[in-house]
Biotite code that builds the C-alpha atoms (Angstrom):
import biotite.structure as struc

atoms = struc.array([
    struc.Atom([116.806, 263.769, -40.301], chain_id="A", res_id=1, res_name="UNK", atom_name="CA", element="C"),
    struc.Atom([119.621, 261.120, -40.287], chain_id="A", res_id=2, res_name="UNK", atom_name="CA", element="C"),
    struc.Atom([123.035, 262.755, -39.997], chain_id="A", res_id=3, res_name="UNK", atom_name="CA", element="C"),
    struc.Atom([125.856, 260.778, -41.760], chain_id="A", res_id=4, res_name="UNK", atom_name="CA", element="C"),
    struc.Atom([129.595, 261.472, -41.246], chain_id="A", res_id=5, res_name="UNK", atom_name="CA", element="C"),
    struc.Atom([131.412, 260.578, -44.562], chain_id="A", res_id=6, res_name="UNK", atom_name="CA", element="C"),
    struc.Atom([135.181, 260.160, -44.031], chain_id="A", res_id=7, res_name="UNK", atom_name="CA", element="C"),
    struc.Atom([137.361, 259.884, -47.220], chain_id="A", res_id=8, res_name="UNK", atom_name="CA", element="C"),
    struc.Atom([140.708, 261.489, -48.137], chain_id="A", res_id=9, res_name="UNK", atom_name="CA", element="C"),
    struc.Atom([139.562, 261.771, -51.858], chain_id="A", res_id=10, res_name="UNK", atom_name="CA", element="C"),
    struc.Atom([137.687, 265.314, -52.370], chain_id="A", res_id=11, res_name="UNK", atom_name="CA", element="C"),
    struc.Atom([135.866, 263.827, -55.506], chain_id="A", res_id=12, res_name="UNK", atom_name="CA", element="C"),
    struc.Atom([134.536, 260.848, -53.466], chain_id="A", res_id=13, res_name="UNK", atom_name="CA", element="C"),
    struc.Atom([133.354, 263.177, -50.646], chain_id="A", res_id=14, res_name="UNK", atom_name="CA", element="C"),
    struc.Atom([131.644, 265.189, -53.384], chain_id="A", res_id=15, res_name="UNK", atom_name="CA", element="C"),
    struc.Atom([129.995, 262.315, -54.952], chain_id="A", res_id=16, res_name="UNK", atom_name="CA", element="C"),
    struc.Atom([128.664, 261.006, -51.677], chain_id="A", res_id=17, res_name="UNK", atom_name="CA", element="C"),
    struc.Atom([127.511, 264.323, -50.387], chain_id="A", res_id=18, res_name="UNK", atom_name="CA", element="C"),
    struc.Atom([125.608, 265.015, -53.465], chain_id="A", res_id=19, res_name="UNK", atom_name="CA", element="C"),
    struc.Atom([123.757, 261.598, -53.355], chain_id="A", res_id=20, res_name="UNK", atom_name="CA", element="C"),
    struc.Atom([123.067, 261.664, -49.679], chain_id="A", res_id=21, res_name="UNK", atom_name="CA", element="C"),
    struc.Atom([121.725, 265.247, -49.716], chain_id="A", res_id=22, res_name="UNK", atom_name="CA", element="C"),
    struc.Atom([119.405, 264.399, -52.506], chain_id="A", res_id=23, res_name="UNK", atom_name="CA", element="C"),
    struc.Atom([117.980, 261.677, -50.370], chain_id="A", res_id=24, res_name="UNK", atom_name="CA", element="C"),
    struc.Atom([117.284, 264.074, -47.406], chain_id="A", res_id=25, res_name="UNK", atom_name="CA", element="C"),
    struc.Atom([120.297, 262.883, -45.268], chain_id="A", res_id=26, res_name="UNK", atom_name="CA", element="C"),
    struc.Atom([122.246, 265.535, -43.293], chain_id="A", res_id=27, res_name="UNK", atom_name="CA", element="C"),
    struc.Atom([126.054, 265.153, -44.234], chain_id="A", res_id=28, res_name="UNK", atom_name="CA", element="C"),
    struc.Atom([129.111, 265.922, -42.303], chain_id="A", res_id=29, res_name="UNK", atom_name="CA", element="C"),
    struc.Atom([132.561, 265.331, -43.795], chain_id="A", res_id=30, res_name="UNK", atom_name="CA", element="C"),
    struc.Atom([136.066, 264.484, -42.665], chain_id="A", res_id=31, res_name="UNK", atom_name="CA", element="C"),
    struc.Atom([139.228, 263.868, -44.662], chain_id="A", res_id=32, res_name="UNK", atom_name="CA", element="C"),
    struc.Atom([141.263, 262.320, -41.908], chain_id="A", res_id=33, res_name="UNK", atom_name="CA", element="C"),
    struc.Atom([141.123, 259.901, -39.229], chain_id="A", res_id=34, res_name="UNK", atom_name="CA", element="C"),
    struc.Atom([141.622, 262.334, -36.405], chain_id="A", res_id=35, res_name="UNK", atom_name="CA", element="C"),
    struc.Atom([139.072, 264.702, -38.201], chain_id="A", res_id=36, res_name="UNK", atom_name="CA", element="C"),
    struc.Atom([136.727, 261.777, -38.098], chain_id="A", res_id=37, res_name="UNK", atom_name="CA", element="C"),
    struc.Atom([137.081, 261.161, -34.532], chain_id="A", res_id=38, res_name="UNK", atom_name="CA", element="C"),
    struc.Atom([136.528, 264.916, -33.824], chain_id="A", res_id=39, res_name="UNK", atom_name="CA", element="C"),
    struc.Atom([133.514, 265.260, -35.960], chain_id="A", res_id=40, res_name="UNK", atom_name="CA", element="C"),
    struc.Atom([131.972, 261.957, -34.240], chain_id="A", res_id=41, res_name="UNK", atom_name="CA", element="C"),
    struc.Atom([132.361, 263.795, -30.823], chain_id="A", res_id=42, res_name="UNK", atom_name="CA", element="C"),
    struc.Atom([131.135, 267.304, -32.059], chain_id="A", res_id=43, res_name="UNK", atom_name="CA", element="C"),
    struc.Atom([128.438, 266.345, -34.580], chain_id="A", res_id=44, res_name="UNK", atom_name="CA", element="C"),
    struc.Atom([126.956, 263.012, -33.139], chain_id="A", res_id=45, res_name="UNK", atom_name="CA", element="C"),
    struc.Atom([126.350, 261.328, -36.486], chain_id="A", res_id=46, res_name="UNK", atom_name="CA", element="C"),
    struc.Atom([123.837, 258.580, -36.759], chain_id="A", res_id=47, res_name="UNK", atom_name="CA", element="C"),
    struc.Atom([125.912, 256.620, -39.262], chain_id="A", res_id=48, res_name="UNK", atom_name="CA", element="C"),
    struc.Atom([129.601, 256.803, -40.328], chain_id="A", res_id=49, res_name="UNK", atom_name="CA", element="C"),
    struc.Atom([130.704, 255.898, -43.797], chain_id="A", res_id=50, res_name="UNK", atom_name="CA", element="C"),
    struc.Atom([134.302, 255.289, -43.513], chain_id="A", res_id=51, res_name="UNK", atom_name="CA", element="C"),
    struc.Atom([137.355, 254.815, -45.890], chain_id="A", res_id=52, res_name="UNK", atom_name="CA", element="C"),
    struc.Atom([140.217, 252.790, -44.500], chain_id="A", res_id=53, res_name="UNK", atom_name="CA", element="C"),
    struc.Atom([143.082, 254.474, -46.258], chain_id="A", res_id=54, res_name="UNK", atom_name="CA", element="C"),
    struc.Atom([143.321, 257.715, -44.460], chain_id="A", res_id=55, res_name="UNK", atom_name="CA", element="C"),
    struc.Atom([146.582, 259.879, -44.337], chain_id="A", res_id=56, res_name="UNK", atom_name="CA", element="C"),
    struc.Atom([147.159, 259.941, -40.633], chain_id="A", res_id=57, res_name="UNK", atom_name="CA", element="C"),
    struc.Atom([145.115, 256.968, -39.020], chain_id="A", res_id=58, res_name="UNK", atom_name="CA", element="C"),
    struc.Atom([144.382, 253.709, -40.506], chain_id="A", res_id=59, res_name="UNK", atom_name="CA", element="C"),
    struc.Atom([140.559, 253.339, -40.712], chain_id="A", res_id=60, res_name="UNK", atom_name="CA", element="C"),
    struc.Atom([140.647, 250.265, -38.634], chain_id="A", res_id=61, res_name="UNK", atom_name="CA", element="C"),
    struc.Atom([142.270, 252.235, -35.838], chain_id="A", res_id=62, res_name="UNK", atom_name="CA", element="C"),
    struc.Atom([139.583, 254.865, -36.191], chain_id="A", res_id=63, res_name="UNK", atom_name="CA", element="C"),
    struc.Atom([136.761, 252.135, -35.702], chain_id="A", res_id=64, res_name="UNK", atom_name="CA", element="C"),
    struc.Atom([138.740, 250.891, -32.626], chain_id="A", res_id=65, res_name="UNK", atom_name="CA", element="C"),
    struc.Atom([138.818, 254.277, -31.139], chain_id="A", res_id=66, res_name="UNK", atom_name="CA", element="C"),
    struc.Atom([135.219, 254.899, -31.911], chain_id="A", res_id=67, res_name="UNK", atom_name="CA", element="C"),
    struc.Atom([134.139, 251.696, -30.145], chain_id="A", res_id=68, res_name="UNK", atom_name="CA", element="C"),
    struc.Atom([135.832, 252.817, -26.934], chain_id="A", res_id=69, res_name="UNK", atom_name="CA", element="C"),
    struc.Atom([132.937, 255.279, -26.261], chain_id="A", res_id=70, res_name="UNK", atom_name="CA", element="C"),
    struc.Atom([130.184, 255.040, -29.055], chain_id="A", res_id=71, res_name="UNK", atom_name="CA", element="C"),
    struc.Atom([128.127, 252.289, -30.832], chain_id="A", res_id=72, res_name="UNK", atom_name="CA", element="C"),
    struc.Atom([127.455, 254.536, -33.823], chain_id="A", res_id=73, res_name="UNK", atom_name="CA", element="C"),
    struc.Atom([127.091, 252.286, -36.841], chain_id="A", res_id=74, res_name="UNK", atom_name="CA", element="C"),
    struc.Atom([129.974, 252.310, -39.205], chain_id="A", res_id=75, res_name="UNK", atom_name="CA", element="C"),
    struc.Atom([129.916, 251.128, -42.877], chain_id="A", res_id=76, res_name="UNK", atom_name="CA", element="C"),
    struc.Atom([133.345, 250.833, -44.382], chain_id="A", res_id=77, res_name="UNK", atom_name="CA", element="C"),
    struc.Atom([133.706, 252.037, -47.847], chain_id="A", res_id=78, res_name="UNK", atom_name="CA", element="C"),
    struc.Atom([137.167, 251.060, -49.239], chain_id="A", res_id=79, res_name="UNK", atom_name="CA", element="C"),
    struc.Atom([139.143, 250.008, -51.987], chain_id="A", res_id=80, res_name="UNK", atom_name="CA", element="C"),
    struc.Atom([140.800, 247.303, -50.058], chain_id="A", res_id=81, res_name="UNK", atom_name="CA", element="C"),
    struc.Atom([139.450, 243.866, -51.398], chain_id="A", res_id=82, res_name="UNK", atom_name="CA", element="C"),
    struc.Atom([141.581, 241.616, -49.451], chain_id="A", res_id=83, res_name="UNK", atom_name="CA", element="C"),
    struc.Atom([139.560, 239.376, -46.988], chain_id="A", res_id=84, res_name="UNK", atom_name="CA", element="C"),
    struc.Atom([142.022, 240.036, -44.265], chain_id="A", res_id=85, res_name="UNK", atom_name="CA", element="C"),
    struc.Atom([141.426, 243.823, -44.441], chain_id="A", res_id=86, res_name="UNK", atom_name="CA", element="C"),
    struc.Atom([137.539, 243.102, -44.401], chain_id="A", res_id=87, res_name="UNK", atom_name="CA", element="C"),
    struc.Atom([137.704, 240.762, -41.377], chain_id="A", res_id=88, res_name="UNK", atom_name="CA", element="C"),
    struc.Atom([139.965, 243.161, -39.388], chain_id="A", res_id=89, res_name="UNK", atom_name="CA", element="C"),
    struc.Atom([137.412, 246.043, -39.868], chain_id="A", res_id=90, res_name="UNK", atom_name="CA", element="C"),
    struc.Atom([134.571, 243.856, -38.910], chain_id="A", res_id=91, res_name="UNK", atom_name="CA", element="C"),
    struc.Atom([136.387, 242.471, -35.815], chain_id="A", res_id=92, res_name="UNK", atom_name="CA", element="C"),
    struc.Atom([137.276, 246.155, -34.863], chain_id="A", res_id=93, res_name="UNK", atom_name="CA", element="C"),
    struc.Atom([133.514, 246.902, -34.797], chain_id="A", res_id=94, res_name="UNK", atom_name="CA", element="C"),
    struc.Atom([132.375, 247.869, -38.308], chain_id="A", res_id=95, res_name="UNK", atom_name="CA", element="C"),
    struc.Atom([128.762, 247.119, -39.066], chain_id="A", res_id=96, res_name="UNK", atom_name="CA", element="C"),
    struc.Atom([129.251, 246.520, -42.826], chain_id="A", res_id=97, res_name="UNK", atom_name="CA", element="C"),
    struc.Atom([131.767, 246.700, -45.624], chain_id="A", res_id=98, res_name="UNK", atom_name="CA", element="C"),
    struc.Atom([131.245, 247.944, -49.237], chain_id="A", res_id=99, res_name="UNK", atom_name="CA", element="C"),
    struc.Atom([134.261, 247.608, -51.593], chain_id="A", res_id=100, res_name="UNK", atom_name="CA", element="C"),
    struc.Atom([135.163, 250.380, -54.131], chain_id="A", res_id=101, res_name="UNK", atom_name="CA", element="C"),
    struc.Atom([134.331, 250.741, -56.951], chain_id="A", res_id=102, res_name="UNK", atom_name="CA", element="C"),
    struc.Atom([130.723, 250.550, -55.674], chain_id="A", res_id=103, res_name="UNK", atom_name="CA", element="C"),
    struc.Atom([127.072, 251.014, -56.645], chain_id="A", res_id=104, res_name="UNK", atom_name="CA", element="C"),
    struc.Atom([125.529, 254.108, -55.122], chain_id="A", res_id=105, res_name="UNK", atom_name="CA", element="C"),
    struc.Atom([122.345, 252.353, -54.961], chain_id="A", res_id=106, res_name="UNK", atom_name="CA", element="C"),
    struc.Atom([123.925, 249.478, -53.042], chain_id="A", res_id=107, res_name="UNK", atom_name="CA", element="C"),
    struc.Atom([125.613, 251.935, -50.560], chain_id="A", res_id=108, res_name="UNK", atom_name="CA", element="C"),
    struc.Atom([122.204, 253.654, -50.084], chain_id="A", res_id=109, res_name="UNK", atom_name="CA", element="C"),
    struc.Atom([120.452, 250.336, -49.352], chain_id="A", res_id=110, res_name="UNK", atom_name="CA", element="C"),
    struc.Atom([123.169, 249.304, -46.783], chain_id="A", res_id=111, res_name="UNK", atom_name="CA", element="C"),
    struc.Atom([122.644, 252.704, -44.986], chain_id="A", res_id=112, res_name="UNK", atom_name="CA", element="C"),
    struc.Atom([118.841, 252.151, -44.958], chain_id="A", res_id=113, res_name="UNK", atom_name="CA", element="C"),
    struc.Atom([119.245, 248.850, -43.456], chain_id="A", res_id=114, res_name="UNK", atom_name="CA", element="C"),
    struc.Atom([121.653, 250.163, -40.826], chain_id="A", res_id=115, res_name="UNK", atom_name="CA", element="C"),
    struc.Atom([119.457, 252.993, -40.007], chain_id="A", res_id=116, res_name="UNK", atom_name="CA", element="C"),
    struc.Atom([116.388, 250.800, -39.572], chain_id="A", res_id=117, res_name="UNK", atom_name="CA", element="C"),
    struc.Atom([118.267, 248.355, -37.361], chain_id="A", res_id=118, res_name="UNK", atom_name="CA", element="C"),
    struc.Atom([119.737, 251.092, -35.145], chain_id="A", res_id=119, res_name="UNK", atom_name="CA", element="C"),
    struc.Atom([116.635, 253.191, -35.083], chain_id="A", res_id=120, res_name="UNK", atom_name="CA", element="C"),
    struc.Atom([114.736, 250.461, -33.304], chain_id="A", res_id=121, res_name="UNK", atom_name="CA", element="C"),
    struc.Atom([115.774, 250.016, -29.607], chain_id="A", res_id=122, res_name="UNK", atom_name="CA", element="C"),
    struc.Atom([113.954, 246.853, -29.202], chain_id="A", res_id=123, res_name="UNK", atom_name="CA", element="C"),
    struc.Atom([115.937, 243.737, -28.241], chain_id="A", res_id=124, res_name="UNK", atom_name="CA", element="C"),
    struc.Atom([116.305, 240.784, -30.587], chain_id="A", res_id=125, res_name="UNK", atom_name="CA", element="C"),
    struc.Atom([112.884, 239.479, -31.529], chain_id="A", res_id=126, res_name="UNK", atom_name="CA", element="C"),
    struc.Atom([111.451, 236.247, -29.852], chain_id="A", res_id=127, res_name="UNK", atom_name="CA", element="C"),
    struc.Atom([110.383, 235.109, -33.240], chain_id="A", res_id=128, res_name="UNK", atom_name="CA", element="C"),
    struc.Atom([111.679, 235.331, -36.738], chain_id="A", res_id=129, res_name="UNK", atom_name="CA", element="C"),
    struc.Atom([110.825, 233.994, -40.028], chain_id="A", res_id=130, res_name="UNK", atom_name="CA", element="C"),
    struc.Atom([113.282, 232.243, -42.339], chain_id="A", res_id=131, res_name="UNK", atom_name="CA", element="C"),
    struc.Atom([111.363, 231.530, -45.568], chain_id="A", res_id=132, res_name="UNK", atom_name="CA", element="C"),
    struc.Atom([108.403, 229.344, -44.738], chain_id="A", res_id=133, res_name="UNK", atom_name="CA", element="C"),
    struc.Atom([109.729, 228.539, -41.190], chain_id="A", res_id=134, res_name="UNK", atom_name="CA", element="C"),
    struc.Atom([108.496, 230.411, -38.137], chain_id="A", res_id=135, res_name="UNK", atom_name="CA", element="C"),
    struc.Atom([111.369, 230.243, -35.495], chain_id="A", res_id=136, res_name="UNK", atom_name="CA", element="C"),
    struc.Atom([110.603, 230.661, -31.890], chain_id="A", res_id=137, res_name="UNK", atom_name="CA", element="C"),
    struc.Atom([114.022, 231.412, -30.300], chain_id="A", res_id=138, res_name="UNK", atom_name="CA", element="C"),
    struc.Atom([112.824, 231.359, -26.766], chain_id="A", res_id=139, res_name="UNK", atom_name="CA", element="C"),
    struc.Atom([111.175, 228.017, -26.878], chain_id="A", res_id=140, res_name="UNK", atom_name="CA", element="C"),
    struc.Atom([113.466, 226.709, -29.531], chain_id="A", res_id=141, res_name="UNK", atom_name="CA", element="C"),
    struc.Atom([110.501, 225.557, -31.682], chain_id="A", res_id=142, res_name="UNK", atom_name="CA", element="C"),
    struc.Atom([110.278, 225.579, -35.492], chain_id="A", res_id=143, res_name="UNK", atom_name="CA", element="C"),
    struc.Atom([107.064, 225.522, -37.369], chain_id="A", res_id=144, res_name="UNK", atom_name="CA", element="C"),
    struc.Atom([106.752, 223.416, -39.588], chain_id="A", res_id=145, res_name="UNK", atom_name="CA", element="C"),
    struc.Atom([108.795, 221.176, -37.375], chain_id="A", res_id=146, res_name="UNK", atom_name="CA", element="C"),
    struc.Atom([112.529, 220.864, -38.053], chain_id="A", res_id=147, res_name="UNK", atom_name="CA", element="C"),
    struc.Atom([114.970, 219.538, -35.543], chain_id="A", res_id=148, res_name="UNK", atom_name="CA", element="C"),
    struc.Atom([118.124, 221.591, -34.826], chain_id="A", res_id=149, res_name="UNK", atom_name="CA", element="C"),
    struc.Atom([121.047, 220.444, -32.629], chain_id="A", res_id=150, res_name="UNK", atom_name="CA", element="C"),
    struc.Atom([122.196, 222.658, -29.683], chain_id="A", res_id=151, res_name="UNK", atom_name="CA", element="C"),
    struc.Atom([124.980, 224.177, -31.629], chain_id="A", res_id=152, res_name="UNK", atom_name="CA", element="C"),
    struc.Atom([122.774, 224.914, -34.582], chain_id="A", res_id=153, res_name="UNK", atom_name="CA", element="C"),
    struc.Atom([120.316, 226.646, -32.326], chain_id="A", res_id=154, res_name="UNK", atom_name="CA", element="C"),
    struc.Atom([123.107, 228.859, -30.877], chain_id="A", res_id=155, res_name="UNK", atom_name="CA", element="C"),
    struc.Atom([124.548, 229.714, -34.381], chain_id="A", res_id=156, res_name="UNK", atom_name="CA", element="C"),
    struc.Atom([121.076, 230.410, -35.755], chain_id="A", res_id=157, res_name="UNK", atom_name="CA", element="C"),
    struc.Atom([120.253, 232.768, -32.733], chain_id="A", res_id=158, res_name="UNK", atom_name="CA", element="C"),
    struc.Atom([123.509, 234.720, -33.197], chain_id="A", res_id=159, res_name="UNK", atom_name="CA", element="C"),
    struc.Atom([122.884, 235.193, -36.816], chain_id="A", res_id=160, res_name="UNK", atom_name="CA", element="C"),
    struc.Atom([119.129, 236.211, -36.821], chain_id="A", res_id=161, res_name="UNK", atom_name="CA", element="C"),
    struc.Atom([119.665, 238.486, -33.717], chain_id="A", res_id=162, res_name="UNK", atom_name="CA", element="C"),
    struc.Atom([121.014, 241.250, -35.906], chain_id="A", res_id=163, res_name="UNK", atom_name="CA", element="C"),
    struc.Atom([119.074, 241.111, -39.371], chain_id="A", res_id=164, res_name="UNK", atom_name="CA", element="C"),
    struc.Atom([121.015, 242.691, -42.246], chain_id="A", res_id=165, res_name="UNK", atom_name="CA", element="C"),
    struc.Atom([124.290, 243.149, -40.271], chain_id="A", res_id=166, res_name="UNK", atom_name="CA", element="C"),
    struc.Atom([127.383, 241.533, -41.709], chain_id="A", res_id=167, res_name="UNK", atom_name="CA", element="C"),
    struc.Atom([128.843, 239.256, -38.896], chain_id="A", res_id=168, res_name="UNK", atom_name="CA", element="C"),
    struc.Atom([132.517, 238.040, -39.188], chain_id="A", res_id=169, res_name="UNK", atom_name="CA", element="C"),
    struc.Atom([133.360, 234.387, -38.825], chain_id="A", res_id=170, res_name="UNK", atom_name="CA", element="C"),
    struc.Atom([135.518, 235.347, -35.668], chain_id="A", res_id=171, res_name="UNK", atom_name="CA", element="C"),
    struc.Atom([132.514, 237.057, -34.015], chain_id="A", res_id=172, res_name="UNK", atom_name="CA", element="C"),
    struc.Atom([130.341, 234.016, -34.612], chain_id="A", res_id=173, res_name="UNK", atom_name="CA", element="C"),
    struc.Atom([132.936, 231.591, -33.444], chain_id="A", res_id=174, res_name="UNK", atom_name="CA", element="C"),
    struc.Atom([133.307, 233.670, -30.171], chain_id="A", res_id=175, res_name="UNK", atom_name="CA", element="C"),
    struc.Atom([129.613, 233.927, -29.631], chain_id="A", res_id=176, res_name="UNK", atom_name="CA", element="C"),
    struc.Atom([128.909, 229.984, -30.137], chain_id="A", res_id=177, res_name="UNK", atom_name="CA", element="C"),
    struc.Atom([132.041, 228.267, -29.450], chain_id="A", res_id=178, res_name="UNK", atom_name="CA", element="C"),
    struc.Atom([134.124, 230.688, -27.155], chain_id="A", res_id=179, res_name="UNK", atom_name="CA", element="C"),
    struc.Atom([137.224, 232.741, -27.488], chain_id="A", res_id=180, res_name="UNK", atom_name="CA", element="C"),
    struc.Atom([139.611, 229.691, -27.677], chain_id="A", res_id=181, res_name="UNK", atom_name="CA", element="C"),
    struc.Atom([138.050, 228.722, -30.998], chain_id="A", res_id=182, res_name="UNK", atom_name="CA", element="C"),
    struc.Atom([138.661, 231.904, -32.938], chain_id="A", res_id=183, res_name="UNK", atom_name="CA", element="C"),
    struc.Atom([140.724, 230.150, -35.692], chain_id="A", res_id=184, res_name="UNK", atom_name="CA", element="C"),
    struc.Atom([138.254, 227.382, -36.292], chain_id="A", res_id=185, res_name="UNK", atom_name="CA", element="C"),
    struc.Atom([136.533, 228.816, -39.141], chain_id="A", res_id=186, res_name="UNK", atom_name="CA", element="C"),
    struc.Atom([135.510, 225.545, -40.459], chain_id="A", res_id=187, res_name="UNK", atom_name="CA", element="C"),
    struc.Atom([133.082, 225.166, -37.647], chain_id="A", res_id=188, res_name="UNK", atom_name="CA", element="C"),
    struc.Atom([131.048, 228.112, -38.781], chain_id="A", res_id=189, res_name="UNK", atom_name="CA", element="C"),
    struc.Atom([130.941, 226.881, -42.479], chain_id="A", res_id=190, res_name="UNK", atom_name="CA", element="C"),
    struc.Atom([129.886, 223.480, -41.456], chain_id="A", res_id=191, res_name="UNK", atom_name="CA", element="C"),
    struc.Atom([127.140, 224.446, -39.343], chain_id="A", res_id=192, res_name="UNK", atom_name="CA", element="C"),
    struc.Atom([125.909, 227.245, -41.574], chain_id="A", res_id=193, res_name="UNK", atom_name="CA", element="C"),
    struc.Atom([125.800, 224.591, -44.318], chain_id="A", res_id=194, res_name="UNK", atom_name="CA", element="C"),
    struc.Atom([123.619, 222.387, -42.137], chain_id="A", res_id=195, res_name="UNK", atom_name="CA", element="C"),
    struc.Atom([121.332, 225.129, -41.264], chain_id="A", res_id=196, res_name="UNK", atom_name="CA", element="C"),
    struc.Atom([120.735, 225.951, -44.944], chain_id="A", res_id=197, res_name="UNK", atom_name="CA", element="C"),
    struc.Atom([120.098, 222.328, -45.719], chain_id="A", res_id=198, res_name="UNK", atom_name="CA", element="C"),
    struc.Atom([117.277, 222.314, -43.042], chain_id="A", res_id=199, res_name="UNK", atom_name="CA", element="C"),
    struc.Atom([115.800, 225.892, -43.511], chain_id="A", res_id=200, res_name="UNK", atom_name="CA", element="C"),
    struc.Atom([116.593, 227.302, -47.066], chain_id="A", res_id=201, res_name="UNK", atom_name="CA", element="C"),
    struc.Atom([114.406, 226.287, -50.032], chain_id="A", res_id=202, res_name="UNK", atom_name="CA", element="C"),
    struc.Atom([117.450, 225.874, -52.127], chain_id="A", res_id=203, res_name="UNK", atom_name="CA", element="C"),
    struc.Atom([120.568, 225.562, -49.994], chain_id="A", res_id=204, res_name="UNK", atom_name="CA", element="C"),
    struc.Atom([122.719, 226.083, -52.892], chain_id="A", res_id=205, res_name="UNK", atom_name="CA", element="C"),
    struc.Atom([121.312, 229.463, -53.537], chain_id="A", res_id=206, res_name="UNK", atom_name="CA", element="C"),
    struc.Atom([120.414, 230.658, -49.938], chain_id="A", res_id=207, res_name="UNK", atom_name="CA", element="C"),
    struc.Atom([117.930, 233.645, -49.728], chain_id="A", res_id=208, res_name="UNK", atom_name="CA", element="C"),
    struc.Atom([118.257, 234.306, -45.911], chain_id="A", res_id=209, res_name="UNK", atom_name="CA", element="C"),
    struc.Atom([121.399, 232.763, -44.522], chain_id="A", res_id=210, res_name="UNK", atom_name="CA", element="C"),
    struc.Atom([123.847, 234.524, -46.804], chain_id="A", res_id=211, res_name="UNK", atom_name="CA", element="C"),
    struc.Atom([127.661, 234.207, -47.154], chain_id="A", res_id=212, res_name="UNK", atom_name="CA", element="C"),
    struc.Atom([129.658, 237.331, -47.870], chain_id="A", res_id=213, res_name="UNK", atom_name="CA", element="C"),
    struc.Atom([132.800, 235.876, -49.359], chain_id="A", res_id=214, res_name="UNK", atom_name="CA", element="C"),
    struc.Atom([135.861, 236.609, -47.458], chain_id="A", res_id=215, res_name="UNK", atom_name="CA", element="C"),
    struc.Atom([133.981, 238.530, -44.767], chain_id="A", res_id=216, res_name="UNK", atom_name="CA", element="C"),
    struc.Atom([131.401, 236.489, -42.939], chain_id="A", res_id=217, res_name="UNK", atom_name="CA", element="C"),
    struc.Atom([127.577, 236.031, -42.904], chain_id="A", res_id=218, res_name="UNK", atom_name="CA", element="C"),
    struc.Atom([124.408, 237.922, -42.945], chain_id="A", res_id=219, res_name="UNK", atom_name="CA", element="C"),
    struc.Atom([120.754, 237.143, -42.171], chain_id="A", res_id=220, res_name="UNK", atom_name="CA", element="C"),
    struc.Atom([118.348, 238.559, -44.868], chain_id="A", res_id=221, res_name="UNK", atom_name="CA", element="C"),
    struc.Atom([114.753, 238.362, -43.464], chain_id="A", res_id=222, res_name="UNK", atom_name="CA", element="C"),
])
């Protein structure tokens, strides 16, 4: 049974999440503070953490940073902070996804399922992926039917599809493809992502696989 640590300082929110998660056969552990979350993570070894950022003692971003010093447990942020800076800070600290309050319980459950599938499979990134009608061989850098990609386009595509369903910040992709000195050059990611969509998406204006999460980053949807 998947064990989920829910961290929120609002008892009503804890109650709603607990009821919905238990109804779907998840085991639930709860905490109302940042220090409580860190203690529970060490003692109860959750499979997933659902974390609010506005905690009374430690900011949620700091909780993520501290978790990342010793565990790779997936963290889904569930927060009323809608500012893009807060979202990017959480993702850069090591969060795996970000859901803004008010939220749909069904959406949160879908995000939990995606994370559970991804982290439940210890296999490395696949050698081949499908993007719509295209079969992409990442090792040989071959696309069927044939599509030509530049070296940078290949690097960006490989970074995005390596973690299906995961929300990747622009800063993360910049560091992976261009290096740490380019962390502020966000237009690079936008430009090359647009080029990939023109080449691989059926309708580049309404992408089905190479998705933008406004103010946060990008996600590959198989």
